[in-house]
N, C-alpha and C positions, 0 to 999 in steps of 0.2 A: 627360861620360858619358851625357847625355840620349839622343843619337842611338843609342848602343849599347843602352841600356835598351829603347827602343822597337823597335830591330831584334831583340833577343832576344824581346821580347813577340810580335813578328811570327812568329818562328820557332815559338814555342810555339803561337800561334793556328793558323797554317797547318799546323804539324806534326800537330795533332789534327783538323783540318778534314776531310780525306778519310776518316779512320776513323769520325768521327761522322756525316758525310754518308752514308757507306755503311750506317751503322747505321740512320739515319732512313729510308733507301731500303728496307731490310729490313723495316721495320715498317709500310710502306704496304701496303694491300690487295694480295694477290697473286692467283694463279689467272689468270683472264682479264685482270686488271689488271697483271700483272707487267711487260708492256712499257712501262707508264706510271709504274711506281713511281719511277723516276729523275727524271722531269719533275716528279712531284708533290713529291718532296724539293726539287728545284730551285726550285720555286714558293715554298717557305717560305724558302729561302736569299734569294731576291729580296726578300720581305717583310722579312727581318732587315736586308738592305742598306738599304731604305727607312727602317726605324726608326733605324739608325745614322746615316742622312742627316739625320733629324730632330734627334737629338743633335748632330751637327756644326753644324747651324743655331743650336741653342741655345748651343753653345760660342762661336760666332761672335758672337752677341748678348751673351753674358756678357763677352767680351773687348773690347767696344765696336767691333766692325767697323763701318765706314761702308757696307758692302754694295756697294761699287764692284767691277765686274768688267770684264775686257777681252774683247773678241770672241775673240781669239786664245787667251786663257786658257781661255774656256769651250769653244771648239772642241777644243783638245788635250785637255782634261779629259774631255770627252764621248767622244772617241776612246779615251782611256784606260779609261774606264768600259765602253765596248763590248768592248775587248779583254779586260778583266777578267770581264765577264759571259760573253763567248763562252768563255773559259777555264773558267770554272765549269760552264757548260752542257756543254762537251765532256768535263769531268772527270766529270760525272754520267753521261754516255753511256759513257765508258770504264769506269767502275766497273760499270755495268750489263752491258756486253759482256763484262767479265772475271768477273762474278759466277758464271755457269754453270761456269766453269772452276776458279775458286778459292774459290767459296762465300763464306763470311764473311771470308776473307782477300784479297778482291779489292784492297782498299786497300793491302795489303802488296806487291801486284804492280804497281799503278798508280803509287802516290805517289812511290816512288823514281825512277822515270823522269821524272815531272813536276818533282819538287824538285831533280834533277840537271840535267835539260835545260834548265829554264827560266833558271837563272843564266847558262848558256852562251849561250842565245839573247839574253838581256839584255845580256850584255857585248858581243856582236857587234853588236847594234842600237845600243847606246851608242857603239861605235867607228865605226860608219857614219854616225850623226848628228854625233858630235864625234870626228873622226879624231884619232889620237894624233900627237903632234909627230914629224916625220920620216916619217909615213905609215904604211901598213900593214907596210912593210919593217922598221919599228922595233920591231915587236912581239917581245918577248923569248921565246926557246924555252921557258923554264920555264912562261910563260903558256899557250903552246900545249899543252904537256904536262899543265898542270893541267886544261885543258879536256877533253883526252882522258881523263885519270884520272877526272874527274867523271862522264863519260858511261860509261866502262868500270865504275866503281864503282856507278853506278845500275843497270847491267845485272846485275851480280853480286848486289846486294842484292835486286833484284826477282825474279831467277831463283832464288836460293837461300835466301830468307827462310824460316825454319822453319815459319811458319805457312802457307806456300805448298805446302810438300812434305808437310805433315801426317804427317811421319815416314816417307814413302815411301822405299824402298830406292834408293840412288843408284848402286849397281853391280850387275852380273849376279850376283856372288858373293852379295851381300846379298839380292837377290831370290830366288835359289834357296835360300838359308837360310831366308827368310821362308816360302817354298812348302813346304819340308820340314817346318816346324812345323805346318802346316795339314794 
């Protein structure tokens, strides 16, 4: 069950990541500095990654690692780090671009797309690197449907999150009722 515990802790960490990151962005100096707020927040995300890297080194030392590395292991790990860092950077940029539209709820619009799209991309990438037995023709229809449902679900969650609509009327009747009250 260790893998499941760590997987659930990752879900928890990444589940709050976008909201907390957007909150940090919102507390950066605004006005003429608004275009830089996301990158300023990202800078401290990078510092946090470096600090966690130091912790990882200490854990390796505590476990008695012999500090041997392979060039391919280093290369692929660095590529993974670049992919992760670029993802974090583009997430900051997406939150910043969504902020004028969704205000404080930008994460409610952006994160469902990220968290439903990323597993689909991950699965496709994994199948390209490690093709399933029987090739791509062996992929079961429920798997394809699951990918489509994940993407559709992300769209619906992002589009209709209550914090995104801020209670806005969803039909013409509701809009005219609201207008009649004012």
